[in-house]
Each structure stands twice: as structure tokens, then as C-alpha cells.
C-alpha positions as CSV (number, residue, x, y, z in Angstrom):
1,X,-10.2,9.2,-5.3
2,X,-9.0,12.2,-3.5
3,X,-5.3,13.4,-4.0
4,X,-6.1,15.9,-0.9
5,X,-6.8,13.4,1.5
6,X,-6.9,9.9,2.3
7,X,-10.4,8.0,2.1
8,X,-10.5,4.3,3.6
9,X,-13.4,3.5,0.9
10,X,-11.6,4.8,-2.0
11,X,-10.1,1.6,-4.2
12,X,-7.3,4.0,-5.3
13,X,-5.9,4.8,-1.6
14,X,-5.1,1.5,-1.0
15,X,-1.6,-0.3,-2.6
16,X,-1.6,-2.9,-5.5
17,X,0.4,-5.0,-7.6
18,X,1.0,-5.1,-11.1
19,X,1.5,-7.7,-13.3
20,X,5.0,-6.9,-14.8
21,X,4.4,-8.5,-18.1
22,X,0.7,-6.6,-18.5
23,X,0.7,-4.1,-16.4
24,X,-2.6,-4.8,-15.3
25,X,-3.8,-5.2,-11.5
26,X,-3.2,-8.5,-9.8
27,X,-6.6,-10.1,-8.8
28,X,-7.8,-9.6,-5.2
29,X,-7.8,-13.8,-5.0
30,X,-4.1,-14.1,-6.1
31,X,-1.8,-15.2,-3.1
32,X,0.3,-11.8,-3.4
33,X,-2.7,-9.6,-3.4
34,X,-4.3,-12.0,-0.4
35,X,-0.7,-11.1,1.5
36,X,-0.7,-7.8,0.7
37,X,-4.6,-7.1,1.7
38,X,-3.8,-9.0,5.1
39,X,-0.9,-6.7,6.0
40,X,-2.8,-3.4,4.8
41,X,-5.6,-4.1,6.7
42,X,-3.5,-4.4,9.7
43,X,-2.3,-0.9,9.1
44,X,-3.2,1.6,11.6
45,X,-4.8,5.0,10.2
46,X,-1.4,6.7,10.5
47,X,-0.2,4.2,8.4
48,X,-2.7,4.4,5.9
49,X,-2.4,8.3,6.2
50,X,1.5,8.3,5.5
51,X,1.0,5.9,2.5
52,X,-1.3,8.4,0.9
53,X,0.9,11.6,1.3
54,X,4.0,9.1,0.5
55,X,2.3,8.0,-2.9
56,X,-0.4,10.6,-3.9
57,X,1.2,13.7,-2.8
58,X,5.0,12.9,-2.8
59,X,5.6,13.9,0.8
60,X,8.8,13.2,1.7
61,X,8.8,14.2,5.5
62,X,11.1,11.9,7.6
63,X,8.4,10.6,9.3
64,X,6.4,9.5,6.4
65,X,9.4,8.2,4.7
66,X,10.1,6.1,7.8
67,X,6.3,4.6,8.0
68,X,6.6,3.7,4.5
69,X,9.6,2.0,5.4
70,X,8.6,-0.6,7.7
71,X,5.1,-0.8,5.6
72,X,7.4,-2.0,2.8
73,X,9.7,-4.5,4.8
74,X,6.1,-5.9,6.1
75,X,4.7,-6.3,2.5
76,X,8.1,-7.7,1.2
77,X,8.3,-10.2,3.6
78,X,4.7,-11.1,3.3
79,X,5.3,-11.5,-0.4
80,X,8.4,-13.7,0.3
81,X,6.3,-16.0,2.2
82,X,3.8,-16.7,-0.7
């Protein structure tokens, strides 16, 4: 894992869902994670890099924020359908 740059092979460079009761990562085969992974696998390289800049590097660049808002909406919509 690198805080400096995004790496598609790094498990820390992608979103996860945490179980609020335990604080542990939801299993990859849970319906929610399946939906999240499906959305993540459809992201562009620029979206993945913006996610990394926003989450790991605390970017507040307006373009990164706009990308994250769009990605968050897509994830929320997918999760609402599970």
C-alpha cells in the first residue's frame, strides 16, 4: 500500500464497507460488498486515482470532490438496491 500513489493491485486502494457493530470489513461475498465491487470494477482510472487522492491524501481539489460525489451517489444507489 502506498499513500503517495494509487495502485490497482493494492487492497488498500479500493473502498470497503465496515460492519458498524464490529468495525470489521464486510466479507467480499456479502450482498453489499458484491454491489460495491461491481461499481468499483466499472470505475475509470481517473476515478480510482481521485478516490485515492481524496481518501489517502485528503485532497480537497474541486475536481476530486466532484468525482467522489458522483462515485458516492453510484455506490449509494447500488447499496439501496441490495
